[in-house]
mmJSON file of the N, C-alpha and C atoms, coordinates in Angstrom:
{"data_MODEL":{"atom_site":{
"group_PDB":["ATOM","ATOM","ATOM","ATOM","ATOM","ATOM","ATOM","ATOM","ATOM","ATOM","ATOM","ATOM","ATOM","ATOM","ATOM","ATOM","ATOM","ATOM","ATOM","ATOM","ATOM","ATOM","ATOM","ATOM","ATOM","ATOM","ATOM","ATOM","ATOM","ATOM","ATOM","ATOM","ATOM","ATOM","ATOM","ATOM","ATOM","ATOM","ATOM","ATOM","ATOM","ATOM","ATOM","ATOM","ATOM","ATOM","ATOM","ATOM","ATOM","ATOM","ATOM","ATOM","ATOM","ATOM","ATOM","ATOM","ATOM","ATOM","ATOM","ATOM","ATOM","ATOM","ATOM","ATOM","ATOM","ATOM","ATOM","ATOM","ATOM","ATOM","ATOM","ATOM","ATOM","ATOM","ATOM","ATOM","ATOM","ATOM","ATOM","ATOM","ATOM","ATOM","ATOM","ATOM","ATOM","ATOM","ATOM","ATOM","ATOM","ATOM","ATOM","ATOM","ATOM","ATOM","ATOM","ATOM","ATOM","ATOM","ATOM","ATOM","ATOM","ATOM","ATOM","ATOM","ATOM","ATOM","ATOM","ATOM","ATOM","ATOM","ATOM","ATOM","ATOM","ATOM","ATOM","ATOM","ATOM","ATOM","ATOM","ATOM","ATOM","ATOM","ATOM","ATOM","ATOM","ATOM","ATOM","ATOM","ATOM","ATOM","ATOM","ATOM","ATOM","ATOM","ATOM","ATOM","ATOM","ATOM","ATOM","ATOM","ATOM","ATOM","ATOM","ATOM","ATOM","ATOM","ATOM","ATOM","ATOM","ATOM","ATOM","ATOM","ATOM","ATOM","ATOM","ATOM","ATOM","ATOM","ATOM","ATOM","ATOM","ATOM","ATOM","ATOM","ATOM","ATOM","ATOM","ATOM","ATOM","ATOM","ATOM","ATOM","ATOM","ATOM","ATOM","ATOM","ATOM","ATOM","ATOM","ATOM","ATOM","ATOM","ATOM","ATOM","ATOM","ATOM","ATOM","ATOM","ATOM","ATOM","ATOM","ATOM","ATOM","ATOM","ATOM","ATOM","ATOM","ATOM","ATOM","ATOM","ATOM","ATOM","ATOM","ATOM","ATOM","ATOM","ATOM","ATOM","ATOM","ATOM","ATOM","ATOM","ATOM","ATOM","ATOM","ATOM","ATOM","ATOM","ATOM","ATOM","ATOM","ATOM","ATOM","ATOM","ATOM"],
"id":[1,2,3,4,5,6,7,8,9,10,11,12,13,14,15,16,17,18,19,20,21,22,23,24,25,26,27,28,29,30,31,32,33,34,35,36,37,38,39,40,41,42,43,44,45,46,47,48,49,50,51,52,53,54,55,56,57,58,59,60,61,62,63,64,65,66,67,68,69,70,71,72,73,74,75,76,77,78,79,80,81,82,83,84,85,86,87,88,89,90,91,92,93,94,95,96,97,98,99,100,101,102,103,104,105,106,107,108,109,110,111,112,113,114,115,116,117,118,119,120,121,122,123,124,125,126,127,128,129,130,131,132,133,134,135,136,137,138,139,140,141,142,143,144,145,146,147,148,149,150,151,152,153,154,155,156,157,158,159,160,161,162,163,164,165,166,167,168,169,170,171,172,173,174,175,176,177,178,179,180,181,182,183,184,185,186,187,188,189,190,191,192,193,194,195,196,197,198,199,200,201,202,203,204,205,206,207,208,209,210,211,212,213,214,215,216,217,218,219,220,221,222,223,224,225],
"type_symbol":["N","C","C","N","C","C","N","C","C","N","C","C","N","C","C","N","C","C","N","C","C","N","C","C","N","C","C","N","C","C","N","C","C","N","C","C","N","C","C","N","C","C","N","C","C","N","C","C","N","C","C","N","C","C","N","C","C","N","C","C","N","C","C","N","C","C","N","C","C","N","C","C","N","C","C","N","C","C","N","C","C","N","C","C","N","C","C","N","C","C","N","C","C","N","C","C","N","C","C","N","C","C","N","C","C","N","C","C","N","C","C","N","C","C","N","C","C","N","C","C","N","C","C","N","C","C","N","C","C","N","C","C","N","C","C","N","C","C","N","C","C","N","C","C","N","C","C","N","C","C","N","C","C","N","C","C","N","C","C","N","C","C","N","C","C","N","C","C","N","C","C","N","C","C","N","C","C","N","C","C","N","C","C","N","C","C","N","C","C","N","C","C","N","C","C","N","C","C","N","C","C","N","C","C","N","C","C","N","C","C","N","C","C","N","C","C","N","C","C","N","C","C","N","C","C"],
"label_atom_id":["N","CA","C","N","CA","C","N","CA","C","N","CA","C","N","CA","C","N","CA","C","N","CA","C","N","CA","C","N","CA","C","N","CA","C","N","CA","C","N","CA","C","N","CA","C","N","CA","C","N","CA","C","N","CA","C","N","CA","C","N","CA","C","N","CA","C","N","CA","C","N","CA","C","N","CA","C","N","CA","C","N","CA","C","N","CA","C","N","CA","C","N","CA","C","N","CA","C","N","CA","C","N","CA","C","N","CA","C","N","CA","C","N","CA","C","N","CA","C","N","CA","C","N","CA","C","N","CA","C","N","CA","C","N","CA","C","N","CA","C","N","CA","C","N","CA","C","N","CA","C","N","CA","C","N","CA","C","N","CA","C","N","CA","C","N","CA","C","N","CA","C","N","CA","C","N","CA","C","N","CA","C","N","CA","C","N","CA","C","N","CA","C","N","CA","C","N","CA","C","N","CA","C","N","CA","C","N","CA","C","N","CA","C","N","CA","C","N","CA","C","N","CA","C","N","CA","C","N","CA","C","N","CA","C","N","CA","C","N","CA","C","N","CA","C","N","CA","C","N","CA","C","N","CA","C","N","CA","C","N","CA","C"],
"label_alt_id":[null,null,null,null,null,null,null,null,null,null,null,null,null,null,null,null,null,null,null,null,null,null,null,null,null,null,null,null,null,null,null,null,null,null,null,null,null,null,null,null,null,null,null,null,null,null,null,null,null,null,null,null,null,null,null,null,null,null,null,null,null,null,null,null,null,null,null,null,null,null,null,null,null,null,null,null,null,null,null,null,null,null,null,null,null,null,null,null,null,null,null,null,null,null,null,null,null,null,null,null,null,null,null,null,null,null,null,null,null,null,null,null,null,null,null,null,null,null,null,null,null,null,null,null,null,null,null,null,null,null,null,null,null,null,null,null,null,null,null,null,null,null,null,null,null,null,null,null,null,null,null,null,null,null,null,null,null,null,null,null,null,null,null,null,null,null,null,null,null,null,null,null,null,null,null,null,null,null,null,null,null,null,null,null,null,null,null,null,null,null,null,null,null,null,null,null,null,null,null,null,null,null,null,null,null,null,null,null,null,null,null,null,null,null,null,null,null,null,null,null,null,null,null,null,null],
"label_comp_id":["MET","MET","MET","GLN","GLN","GLN","ALA","ALA","ALA","GLU","GLU","GLU","GLU","GLU","GLU","ARG","ARG","ARG","LEU","LEU","LEU","THR","THR","THR","LEU","LEU","LEU","THR","THR","THR","LEU","LEU","LEU","ARG","ARG","ARG","MET","MET","MET","LEU","LEU","LEU","THR","THR","THR","SER","SER","SER","GLY","GLY","GLY","ASP","ASP","ASP","ASP","ASP","ASP","GLN","GLN","GLN","GLN","GLN","GLN","SER","SER","SER","LEU","LEU","LEU","ALA","ALA","ALA","PHE","PHE","PHE","SER","SER","SER","TYR","TYR","TYR","CYS","CYS","CYS","LEU","LEU","LEU","GLY","GLY","GLY","ARG","ARG","ARG","THR","THR","THR","THR","THR","THR","VAL","VAL","VAL","SER","SER","SER","HIS","HIS","HIS","ILE","ILE","ILE","LEU","LEU","LEU","ARG","ARG","ARG","GLU","GLU","GLU","THR","THR","THR","CYS","CYS","CYS","SER","SER","SER","ALA","ALA","ALA","ILE","ILE","ILE","TRP","TRP","TRP","LYS","LYS","LYS","ALA","ALA","ALA","LEU","LEU","LEU","GLY","GLY","GLY","ASP","ASP","ASP","ILE","ILE","ILE","HIS","HIS","HIS","VAL","VAL","VAL","GLY","GLY","GLY","PRO","PRO","PRO","GLN","GLN","GLN","SER","SER","SER","SER","SER","SER","PRO","PRO","PRO","ASP","ASP","ASP","ASP","ASP","ASP","TRP","TRP","TRP","ARG","ARG","ARG","GLU","GLU","GLU","ILE","ILE","ILE","SER","SER","SER","LYS","LYS","LYS","GLU","GLU","GLU","PHE","PHE","PHE","GLU","GLU","GLU","ASP","ASP","ASP","LEU","LEU","LEU","TRP","TRP","TRP","ASN","ASN","ASN"],
"label_asym_id":["A","A","A","A","A","A","A","A","A","A","A","A","A","A","A","A","A","A","A","A","A","A","A","A","A","A","A","A","A","A","A","A","A","A","A","A","A","A","A","A","A","A","A","A","A","A","A","A","A","A","A","A","A","A","A","A","A","A","A","A","A","A","A","A","A","A","A","A","A","A","A","A","A","A","A","A","A","A","A","A","A","A","A","A","A","A","A","A","A","A","A","A","A","A","A","A","A","A","A","A","A","A","A","A","A","A","A","A","A","A","A","A","A","A","A","A","A","A","A","A","A","A","A","A","A","A","A","A","A","A","A","A","A","A","A","A","A","A","A","A","A","A","A","A","A","A","A","A","A","A","A","A","A","A","A","A","A","A","A","A","A","A","A","A","A","A","A","A","A","A","A","A","A","A","A","A","A","A","A","A","A","A","A","A","A","A","A","A","A","A","A","A","A","A","A","A","A","A","A","A","A","A","A","A","A","A","A","A","A","A","A","A","A","A","A","A","A","A","A","A","A","A","A","A","A"],
"label_entity_id":["1","1","1","1","1","1","1","1","1","1","1","1","1","1","1","1","1","1","1","1","1","1","1","1","1","1","1","1","1","1","1","1","1","1","1","1","1","1","1","1","1","1","1","1","1","1","1","1","1","1","1","1","1","1","1","1","1","1","1","1","1","1","1","1","1","1","1","1","1","1","1","1","1","1","1","1","1","1","1","1","1","1","1","1","1","1","1","1","1","1","1","1","1","1","1","1","1","1","1","1","1","1","1","1","1","1","1","1","1","1","1","1","1","1","1","1","1","1","1","1","1","1","1","1","1","1","1","1","1","1","1","1","1","1","1","1","1","1","1","1","1","1","1","1","1","1","1","1","1","1","1","1","1","1","1","1","1","1","1","1","1","1","1","1","1","1","1","1","1","1","1","1","1","1","1","1","1","1","1","1","1","1","1","1","1","1","1","1","1","1","1","1","1","1","1","1","1","1","1","1","1","1","1","1","1","1","1","1","1","1","1","1","1","1","1","1","1","1","1","1","1","1","1","1","1"],
"label_seq_id":[1,1,1,2,2,2,3,3,3,4,4,4,5,5,5,6,6,6,7,7,7,8,8,8,9,9,9,10,10,10,11,11,11,12,12,12,13,13,13,14,14,14,15,15,15,16,16,16,17,17,17,18,18,18,19,19,19,20,20,20,21,21,21,22,22,22,23,23,23,24,24,24,25,25,25,26,26,26,27,27,27,28,28,28,29,29,29,30,30,30,31,31,31,32,32,32,33,33,33,34,34,34,35,35,35,36,36,36,37,37,37,38,38,38,39,39,39,40,40,40,41,41,41,42,42,42,43,43,43,44,44,44,45,45,45,46,46,46,47,47,47,48,48,48,49,49,49,50,50,50,51,51,51,52,52,52,53,53,53,54,54,54,55,55,55,56,56,56,57,57,57,58,58,58,59,59,59,60,60,60,61,61,61,62,62,62,63,63,63,64,64,64,65,65,65,66,66,66,67,67,67,68,68,68,69,69,69,70,70,70,71,71,71,72,72,72,73,73,73,74,74,74,75,75,75],
"pdbx_PDB_ins_code":[null,null,null,null,null,null,null,null,null,null,null,null,null,null,null,null,null,null,null,null,null,null,null,null,null,null,null,null,null,null,null,null,null,null,null,null,null,null,null,null,null,null,null,null,null,null,null,null,null,null,null,null,null,null,null,null,null,null,null,null,null,null,null,null,null,null,null,null,null,null,null,null,null,null,null,null,null,null,null,null,null,null,null,null,null,null,null,null,null,null,null,null,null,null,null,null,null,null,null,null,null,null,null,null,null,null,null,null,null,null,null,null,null,null,null,null,null,null,null,null,null,null,null,null,null,null,null,null,null,null,null,null,null,null,null,null,null,null,null,null,null,null,null,null,null,null,null,null,null,null,null,null,null,null,null,null,null,null,null,null,null,null,null,null,null,null,null,null,null,null,null,null,null,null,null,null,null,null,null,null,null,null,null,null,null,null,null,null,null,null,null,null,null,null,null,null,null,null,null,null,null,null,null,null,null,null,null,null,null,null,null,null,null,null,null,null,null,null,null,null,null,null,null,null,null],
"Cartn_x":[19.346,19.732,18.518,18.265,17.118,17.304,16.176,16.214,17.078,17.011,17.804,19.297,19.698,21.108,21.546,20.659,20.965,21.17,20.275,20.389,21.675,22.0,23.224,24.446,24.499,25.617,25.727,24.597,24.593,25.016,24.475,24.848,26.326,26.831,28.265,29.106,28.718,29.462,29.354,28.163,27.966,28.673,28.733,29.35,30.851,31.329,32.754,33.562,32.879,33.59,34.291,33.955,34.546,34.268,35.233,34.991,34.18,33.669,32.788,33.501,34.772,35.515,35.627,35.917,36.039,34.678,33.615,32.268,31.923,32.272,32.007,32.704,33.942,34.692,34.045,33.676,33.09,31.755,30.971,29.64,29.587,30.744,30.828,29.919,30.019,29.235,30.181,29.688,30.456,30.413,31.447,31.494,30.328,29.964,28.838,27.538,27.374,26.187,26.134,27.258,27.321,26.947,27.464,27.154,25.652,25.004,23.557,22.788,23.206,22.539,22.658,23.852,24.048,23.184,23.16,22.359,20.878,20.371,18.95,18.57,19.421,19.097,19.172,20.192,20.277,19.094,18.687,17.527,16.256,16.09,14.913,14.913,16.085,16.178,15.811,16.367,16.092,14.603,13.991,12.565,11.733,12.131,11.398,11.458,12.566,12.686,11.726,11.422,10.44,10.726,9.793,9.856,10.551,11.211,11.918,13.078,13.095,14.148,15.376,16.495,17.754,18.691,19.122,20.026,20.039,20.843,20.942,19.627,19.292,18.073,18.437,17.516,17.86,17.461,16.595,16.162,15.868,15.863,15.495,14.078,13.179,11.812,11.79,12.657,12.751,13.16,14.139,14.598,13.51,12.724,11.621,10.587,10.309,9.351,9.855,11.121,11.716,11.664,11.981,11.936,10.528,9.527,8.14,7.737,8.098,7.779,8.44,9.69,10.402,9.71,9.341,8.663,7.316,6.557,5.264,5.433,6.445,6.668,7.191,8.142,8.84,8.452,7.536,7.036,8.164],
"Cartn_y":[26.298,27.695,28.54,29.57,30.461,31.318,31.799,32.618,33.864,34.465,35.672,35.376,34.221,33.835,33.538,32.917,32.624,33.916,34.886,36.17,36.882,36.851,37.477,36.864,35.557,34.865,35.281,35.311,35.658,37.099,38.013,39.422,39.637,38.909,39.015,38.597,37.51,37.052,38.076,38.601,39.537,40.868,41.329,42.625,42.555,41.467,41.401,40.591,39.725,38.861,37.695,37.446,36.297,35.023,34.115,32.854,31.905,30.859,29.934,29.24,28.959,28.278,29.164,30.453,31.33,31.561,31.618,31.727,30.476,29.327,28.068,28.059,28.515,28.573,29.561,30.741,31.788,31.364,30.614,30.223,28.783,28.14,26.752,25.827,25.934,25.113,24.445,23.426,22.809,23.673,23.571,24.377,24.06,22.784,22.391,23.003,23.043,23.657,25.138,25.818,27.241,27.426,26.57,26.649,26.536,25.595,25.41,26.626,27.138,28.31,29.508,29.737,30.864,30.731,29.543,29.307,29.532,28.957,29.086,30.527,31.212,32.571,33.541,33.416,34.283,34.048,32.808,32.486,33.119,33.057,33.654,35.175,35.797,37.254,37.619,36.888,37.159,37.007,35.951,35.718,36.821,37.273,38.329,39.652,39.897,41.139,41.166,39.992,39.873,40.765,41.665,42.506,43.836,43.997,45.253,45.338,46.403,46.593,47.185,46.509,47.002,47.24,48.456,48.769,50.262,50.676,52.105,52.662,53.839,54.491,55.688,56.079,57.121,58.527,58.653,60.006,60.115,61.33,61.537,61.052,61.139,60.65,59.14,58.413,56.97,56.693,57.454,57.272,57.65,58.685,59.052,57.927,57.317,56.211,55.022,54.689,53.593,53.913,55.149,55.573,55.44,55.842,55.744,54.287,53.429,52.008,51.392,51.763,51.253,51.71,52.997,53.523,52.837,52.638,51.961,50.516,49.849,48.448,48.287,49.137,48.942,49.97,50.885,51.882,52.733],
"Cartn_z":[19.032,19.063,18.703,19.49,19.289,18.029,17.499,16.285,16.478,17.656,17.919,17.83,18.354,18.305,16.872,16.117,14.709,13.927,14.182,13.5,13.911,15.197,15.684,15.012,14.947,14.304,12.838,12.148,10.722,10.499,11.294,11.146,11.46,12.422,12.746,11.547,10.899,9.726,8.594,8.365,7.26,7.486,8.722,8.99,9.196,9.786,10.117,9.108,8.382,7.454,8.131,9.408,10.103,9.311,9.308,8.615,9.505,8.901,9.619,10.762,10.597,11.654,12.895,12.719,13.882,14.534,13.728,14.298,15.09,14.547,15.244,16.594,16.635,17.888,18.86,18.364,19.216,19.823,19.062,19.517,20.044,20.14,20.612,19.812,18.498,17.581,16.592,15.928,14.857,13.614,12.774,11.559,10.627,10.538,9.694,10.213,11.528,12.122,11.777,11.883,11.53,10.064,9.207,7.778,7.526,8.19,8.025,8.557,9.7,10.281,9.34,8.814,7.904,6.66,6.085,4.879,5.156,6.239,6.575,6.901,7.673,8.091,6.919,6.093,4.91,3.977,3.831,3.005,3.585,4.896,5.539,5.387,5.515,5.339,3.909,2.961,1.547,1.249,1.795,1.585,2.232,3.436,4.149,3.4,2.706,1.952,0.77,0.24,-0.829,-2.01,-2.269,-3.454,-3.225,-2.098,-1.86,-2.837,-3.586,-4.589,-3.924,-4.098,-3.563,-4.737,-4.891,-5.982,-6.241,-7.199,-7.48,-8.017,-7.561,-8.009,-8.869,-9.73,-10.685,-10.252,-9.26,-8.905,-7.41,-6.888,-5.479,-5.167,-6.141,-5.929,-5.679,-6.378,-6.149,-4.708,-4.214,-2.835,-1.837,-2.131,-1.236,-1.156,-2.289,-2.33,-1.523,-1.68,-0.908,0.578,0.924,2.325,2.889,2.12,2.573,2.753,1.805,1.918,3.147,3.397,4.573,5.85,5.903,7.103,7.318,6.236,6.341,6.84,6.328,6.682,8.093,8.485,9.765,10.828,10.495,11.442,11.989],
"occupancy":[1.0,1.0,1.0,1.0,1.0,1.0,1.0,1.0,1.0,1.0,1.0,1.0,1.0,1.0,1.0,1.0,1.0,1.0,1.0,1.0,1.0,1.0,1.0,1.0,1.0,1.0,1.0,1.0,1.0,1.0,1.0,1.0,1.0,1.0,1.0,1.0,1.0,1.0,1.0,1.0,1.0,1.0,1.0,1.0,1.0,1.0,1.0,1.0,1.0,1.0,1.0,1.0,1.0,1.0,1.0,1.0,1.0,1.0,1.0,1.0,1.0,1.0,1.0,1.0,1.0,1.0,1.0,1.0,1.0,1.0,1.0,1.0,1.0,1.0,1.0,1.0,1.0,1.0,1.0,1.0,1.0,1.0,1.0,1.0,1.0,1.0,1.0,1.0,1.0,1.0,1.0,1.0,1.0,1.0,1.0,1.0,1.0,1.0,1.0,1.0,1.0,1.0,1.0,1.0,1.0,1.0,1.0,1.0,1.0,1.0,1.0,1.0,1.0,1.0,1.0,1.0,1.0,1.0,1.0,1.0,1.0,1.0,1.0,1.0,1.0,1.0,1.0,1.0,1.0,1.0,1.0,1.0,1.0,1.0,1.0,1.0,1.0,1.0,1.0,1.0,1.0,1.0,1.0,1.0,1.0,1.0,1.0,1.0,1.0,1.0,1.0,1.0,1.0,1.0,1.0,1.0,1.0,1.0,1.0,1.0,1.0,1.0,1.0,1.0,1.0,1.0,1.0,1.0,1.0,1.0,1.0,1.0,1.0,1.0,1.0,1.0,1.0,1.0,1.0,1.0,1.0,1.0,1.0,1.0,1.0,1.0,1.0,1.0,1.0,1.0,1.0,1.0,1.0,1.0,1.0,1.0,1.0,1.0,1.0,1.0,1.0,1.0,1.0,1.0,1.0,1.0,1.0,1.0,1.0,1.0,1.0,1.0,1.0,1.0,1.0,1.0,1.0,1.0,1.0,1.0,1.0,1.0,1.0,1.0,1.0],
"B_iso_or_equiv":[0.0,0.0,0.0,0.0,0.0,0.0,0.0,0.0,0.0,0.0,0.0,0.0,0.0,0.0,0.0,0.0,0.0,0.0,0.0,0.0,0.0,0.0,0.0,0.0,0.0,0.0,0.0,0.0,0.0,0.0,0.0,0.0,0.0,0.0,0.0,0.0,0.0,0.0,0.0,0.0,0.0,0.0,0.0,0.0,0.0,0.0,0.0,0.0,0.0,0.0,0.0,0.0,0.0,0.0,0.0,0.0,0.0,0.0,0.0,0.0,0.0,0.0,0.0,0.0,0.0,0.0,0.0,0.0,0.0,0.0,0.0,0.0,0.0,0.0,0.0,0.0,0.0,0.0,0.0,0.0,0.0,0.0,0.0,0.0,0.0,0.0,0.0,0.0,0.0,0.0,0.0,0.0,0.0,0.0,0.0,0.0,0.0,0.0,0.0,0.0,0.0,0.0,0.0,0.0,0.0,0.0,0.0,0.0,0.0,0.0,0.0,0.0,0.0,0.0,0.0,0.0,0.0,0.0,0.0,0.0,0.0,0.0,0.0,0.0,0.0,0.0,0.0,0.0,0.0,0.0,0.0,0.0,0.0,0.0,0.0,0.0,0.0,0.0,0.0,0.0,0.0,0.0,0.0,0.0,0.0,0.0,0.0,0.0,0.0,0.0,0.0,0.0,0.0,0.0,0.0,0.0,0.0,0.0,0.0,0.0,0.0,0.0,0.0,0.0,0.0,0.0,0.0,0.0,0.0,0.0,0.0,0.0,0.0,0.0,0.0,0.0,0.0,0.0,0.0,0.0,0.0,0.0,0.0,0.0,0.0,0.0,0.0,0.0,0.0,0.0,0.0,0.0,0.0,0.0,0.0,0.0,0.0,0.0,0.0,0.0,0.0,0.0,0.0,0.0,0.0,0.0,0.0,0.0,0.0,0.0,0.0,0.0,0.0,0.0,0.0,0.0,0.0,0.0,0.0,0.0,0.0,0.0,0.0,0.0,0.0],
"pdbx_formal_charge":[null,null,null,null,null,null,null,null,null,null,null,null,null,null,null,null,null,null,null,null,null,null,null,null,null,null,null,null,null,null,null,null,null,null,null,null,null,null,null,null,null,null,null,null,null,null,null,null,null,null,null,null,null,null,null,null,null,null,null,null,null,null,null,null,null,null,null,null,null,null,null,null,null,null,null,null,null,null,null,null,null,null,null,null,null,null,null,null,null,null,null,null,null,null,null,null,null,null,null,null,null,null,null,null,null,null,null,null,null,null,null,null,null,null,null,null,null,null,null,null,null,null,null,null,null,null,null,null,null,null,null,null,null,null,null,null,null,null,null,null,null,null,null,null,null,null,null,null,null,null,null,null,null,null,null,null,null,null,null,null,null,null,null,null,null,null,null,null,null,null,null,null,null,null,null,null,null,null,null,null,null,null,null,null,null,null,null,null,null,null,null,null,null,null,null,null,null,null,null,null,null,null,null,null,null,null,null,null,null,null,null,null,null,null,null,null,null,null,null,null,null,null,null,null,null],
"auth_seq_id":[1,1,1,2,2,2,3,3,3,4,4,4,5,5,5,6,6,6,7,7,7,8,8,8,9,9,9,10,10,10,11,11,11,12,12,12,13,13,13,14,14,14,15,15,15,16,16,16,17,17,17,18,18,18,19,19,19,20,20,20,21,21,21,22,22,22,23,23,23,24,24,24,25,25,25,26,26,26,27,27,27,28,28,28,29,29,29,30,30,30,31,31,31,32,32,32,33,33,33,34,34,34,35,35,35,36,36,36,37,37,37,38,38,38,39,39,39,40,40,40,41,41,41,42,42,42,43,43,43,44,44,44,45,45,45,46,46,46,47,47,47,48,48,48,49,49,49,50,50,50,51,51,51,52,52,52,53,53,53,54,54,54,55,55,55,56,56,56,57,57,57,58,58,58,59,59,59,60,60,60,61,61,61,62,62,62,63,63,63,64,64,64,65,65,65,66,66,66,67,67,67,68,68,68,69,69,69,70,70,70,71,71,71,72,72,72,73,73,73,74,74,74,75,75,75],
"auth_comp_id":["MET","MET","MET","GLN","GLN","GLN","ALA","ALA","ALA","GLU","GLU","GLU","GLU","GLU","GLU","ARG","ARG","ARG","LEU","LEU","LEU","THR","THR","THR","LEU","LEU","LEU","THR","THR","THR","LEU","LEU","LEU","ARG","ARG","ARG","MET","MET","MET","LEU","LEU","LEU","THR","THR","THR","SER","SER","SER","GLY","GLY","GLY","ASP","ASP","ASP","ASP","ASP","ASP","GLN","GLN","GLN","GLN","GLN","GLN","SER","SER","SER","LEU","LEU","LEU","ALA","ALA","ALA","PHE","PHE","PHE","SER","SER","SER","TYR","TYR","TYR","CYS","CYS","CYS","LEU","LEU","LEU","GLY","GLY","GLY","ARG","ARG","ARG","THR","THR","THR","THR","THR","THR","VAL","VAL","VAL","SER","SER","SER","HIS","HIS","HIS","ILE","ILE","ILE","LEU","LEU","LEU","ARG","ARG","ARG","GLU","GLU","GLU","THR","THR","THR","CYS","CYS","CYS","SER","SER","SER","ALA","ALA","ALA","ILE","ILE","ILE","TRP","TRP","TRP","LYS","LYS","LYS","ALA","ALA","ALA","LEU","LEU","LEU","GLY","GLY","GLY","ASP","ASP","ASP","ILE","ILE","ILE","HIS","HIS","HIS","VAL","VAL","VAL","GLY","GLY","GLY","PRO","PRO","PRO","GLN","GLN","GLN","SER","SER","SER","SER","SER","SER","PRO","PRO","PRO","ASP","ASP","ASP","ASP","ASP","ASP","TRP","TRP","TRP","ARG","ARG","ARG","GLU","GLU","GLU","ILE","ILE","ILE","SER","SER","SER","LYS","LYS","LYS","GLU","GLU","GLU","PHE","PHE","PHE","GLU","GLU","GLU","ASP","ASP","ASP","LEU","LEU","LEU","TRP","TRP","TRP","ASN","ASN","ASN"],
"auth_asym_id":["A","A","A","A","A","A","A","A","A","A","A","A","A","A","A","A","A","A","A","A","A","A","A","A","A","A","A","A","A","A","A","A","A","A","A","A","A","A","A","A","A","A","A","A","A","A","A","A","A","A","A","A","A","A","A","A","A","A","A","A","A","A","A","A","A","A","A","A","A","A","A","A","A","A","A","A","A","A","A","A","A","A","A","A","A","A","A","A","A","A","A","A","A","A","A","A","A","A","A","A","A","A","A","A","A","A","A","A","A","A","A","A","A","A","A","A","A","A","A","A","A","A","A","A","A","A","A","A","A","A","A","A","A","A","A","A","A","A","A","A","A","A","A","A","A","A","A","A","A","A","A","A","A","A","A","A","A","A","A","A","A","A","A","A","A","A","A","A","A","A","A","A","A","A","A","A","A","A","A","A","A","A","A","A","A","A","A","A","A","A","A","A","A","A","A","A","A","A","A","A","A","A","A","A","A","A","A","A","A","A","A","A","A","A","A","A","A","A","A","A","A","A","A","A","A"],
"auth_atom_id":["N","CA","C","N","CA","C","N","CA","C","N","CA","C","N","CA","C","N","CA","C","N","CA","C","N","CA","C","N","CA","C","N","CA","C","N","CA","C","N","CA","C","N","CA","C","N","CA","C","N","CA","C","N","CA","C","N","CA","C","N","CA","C","N","CA","C","N","CA","C","N","CA","C","N","CA","C","N","CA","C","N","CA","C","N","CA","C","N","CA","C","N","CA","C","N","CA","C","N","CA","C","N","CA","C","N","CA","C","N","CA","C","N","CA","C","N","CA","C","N","CA","C","N","CA","C","N","CA","C","N","CA","C","N","CA","C","N","CA","C","N","CA","C","N","CA","C","N","CA","C","N","CA","C","N","CA","C","N","CA","C","N","CA","C","N","CA","C","N","CA","C","N","CA","C","N","CA","C","N","CA","C","N","CA","C","N","CA","C","N","CA","C","N","CA","C","N","CA","C","N","CA","C","N","CA","C","N","CA","C","N","CA","C","N","CA","C","N","CA","C","N","CA","C","N","CA","C","N","CA","C","N","CA","C","N","CA","C","N","CA","C","N","CA","C","N","CA","C","N","CA","C","N","CA","C","N","CA","C","N","CA","C"],
"pdbx_PDB_model_num":[1,1,1,1,1,1,1,1,1,1,1,1,1,1,1,1,1,1,1,1,1,1,1,1,1,1,1,1,1,1,1,1,1,1,1,1,1,1,1,1,1,1,1,1,1,1,1,1,1,1,1,1,1,1,1,1,1,1,1,1,1,1,1,1,1,1,1,1,1,1,1,1,1,1,1,1,1,1,1,1,1,1,1,1,1,1,1,1,1,1,1,1,1,1,1,1,1,1,1,1,1,1,1,1,1,1,1,1,1,1,1,1,1,1,1,1,1,1,1,1,1,1,1,1,1,1,1,1,1,1,1,1,1,1,1,1,1,1,1,1,1,1,1,1,1,1,1,1,1,1,1,1,1,1,1,1,1,1,1,1,1,1,1,1,1,1,1,1,1,1,1,1,1,1,1,1,1,1,1,1,1,1,1,1,1,1,1,1,1,1,1,1,1,1,1,1,1,1,1,1,1,1,1,1,1,1,1,1,1,1,1,1,1,1,1,1,1,1,1,1,1,1,1,1,1]
}}}
């Protein structure tokens, strides 16, 4: 399965809350395979985020800084 398909499967699970069995059926994969894909892809996303702080911020300046970092990183 290509990286794009793995990401699509993972994002579908994260956004819709579909269980692994229904994802396995939708993508014609085994449930264990779906489980491994989800684990690997979520781990890669978490690693790619690195030091990006996600959480409540205390001031508008904090949000401006996060916005600038996001724009610099993702253009």
